C-alpha positions as CSV (number, residue, x, y, z in Angstrom):
1,M,-3.9,0.7,-6.3
2,T,-0.5,-0.7,-5.5
3,I,1.9,1.9,-4.2
4,T,5.5,1.3,-3.2
5,L,7.3,4.0,-1.3
6,Y,11.1,3.9,-1.5
7,G,13.3,5.6,1.1
8,I,15.1,5.7,4.4
9,P,12.9,5.5,7.5
10,N,14.7,8.2,9.5
11,C,14.5,10.8,6.6
12,D,12.3,13.7,7.6
13,T,10.8,13.9,4.1
14,V,10.1,10.2,4.0
15,K,8.3,10.6,7.4
16,K,6.2,13.4,6.0
17,A,5.3,11.3,2.9
18,R,4.4,8.3,5.0
19,A,2.2,10.4,7.2
20,W,0.5,11.9,4.1
21,L,-0.2,8.4,2.8
22,D,-1.6,7.3,6.1
23,Q,-3.7,10.4,6.5
24,N,-5.2,9.8,3.1
25,D,-5.9,6.1,3.8
26,L,-3.6,4.9,1.0
27,A,-2.0,1.5,1.6
28,Y,1.6,1.2,0.5
29,D,4.6,-1.1,0.7
30,F,7.8,0.5,2.1
31,H,11.2,-0.4,0.6
32,D,14.0,0.6,3.0
33,Y,17.2,1.3,1.0
34,K,19.3,0.8,4.1
35,K,18.0,-2.8,4.6
36,Q,17.0,-3.8,1.1
37,G,19.4,-1.9,-1.1
38,A,18.7,-0.3,-4.5
39,D,18.3,-2.3,-7.6
40,P,20.4,-0.9,-10.5
41,E,17.8,-2.0,-13.1
42,Q,15.0,-0.3,-11.2
43,L,17.2,2.8,-10.8
44,A,17.8,2.8,-14.6
45,R,14.0,2.7,-15.2
46,W,13.5,5.6,-12.9
47,V,16.2,7.6,-14.6
48,D,14.6,6.8,-18.0
49,Q,11.3,8.1,-16.7
50,A,12.3,11.1,-14.7
51,G,15.9,11.9,-15.7
52,W,19.0,11.2,-13.6
53,E,19.1,14.9,-12.6
54,V,15.8,14.4,-10.8
55,V,16.5,11.0,-9.2
56,L,20.1,11.8,-8.0
57,N,20.2,13.8,-4.8
58,R,23.2,16.1,-5.2
59,R,22.3,18.2,-2.2
60,G,22.7,15.5,0.4
61,T,25.7,15.0,2.7
62,T,26.4,11.6,1.2
63,F,26.8,12.9,-2.3
64,R,28.8,15.9,-1.2
65,A,31.2,13.6,0.7
66,L,32.0,11.5,-2.4
67,P,35.3,11.9,-4.1
68,E,35.4,14.5,-6.8
69,A,36.0,11.8,-9.4
70,D,32.7,10.2,-8.6
71,K,30.9,13.5,-8.8
72,S,32.4,14.8,-12.1
73,D,31.3,14.0,-15.6
74,L,28.0,12.6,-14.5
75,D,25.6,11.0,-17.0
76,A,22.7,8.6,-16.6
77,T,24.9,5.5,-16.5
78,K,27.3,6.9,-14.0
79,A,24.5,8.3,-11.9
80,V,22.8,4.8,-11.7
81,K,26.0,3.2,-10.6
82,L,26.6,5.9,-8.0
83,M,23.0,5.5,-6.6
84,A,23.2,1.7,-6.5
85,A,26.4,1.9,-4.6
86,N,25.2,4.7,-2.3
87,P,21.4,4.5,-1.9
88,S,21.5,7.7,0.3
89,C,22.2,9.5,-3.0
90,I,18.7,8.7,-4.3
91,K,16.3,11.6,-3.9
92,R,13.7,10.7,-1.3
93,P,11.1,9.5,-1.4
94,V,10.4,7.7,-4.7
95,V,6.9,6.4,-5.2
96,E,5.9,3.9,-7.8
97,Y,2.2,3.6,-8.5
98,P,0.2,2.2,-11.4
99,G,0.9,4.5,-14.3
100,G,3.5,6.7,-12.7
101,L,6.5,7.7,-10.7
102,L,6.8,10.4,-8.1
103,V,10.3,11.7,-7.0
104,G,10.4,13.8,-3.9
105,F,7.4,14.8,-1.7
106,D,5.0,17.5,-2.9
107,A,1.6,17.1,-1.3
108,A,-0.3,18.9,-4.2
109,R,1.4,16.7,-6.8
110,W,0.8,13.6,-4.8
111,E,-2.9,14.5,-4.3
112,Q,-3.3,14.8,-8.1
113,A,-1.5,11.6,-8.9
114,L,-2.7,9.3,-6.1
115,R,-6.2,10.4,-5.3
């Protein structure tokens, strides 16, 4: 199974997710948003699959620090542009695996999807 984990290395939730994958002997590729950026086309696919409300992290400091104009009147298109320009606004981690997408870390959900 090919698993790709998307996130930021110093994020505590990403660290937990990576530890979980390692403990369960699941090989994965890691995509670091800080170094590799976020592809708008891929973000649009994630939004189509999970919804922009799930993929966009509105609780984080990066989102809260954005100008009000960027945060108002959100829809899928605006959310994708916002996340592409500010990858820290993407909920972490995101995992792509054959047949699915996981957004955020939930060990029980991951166990069901990846084992």
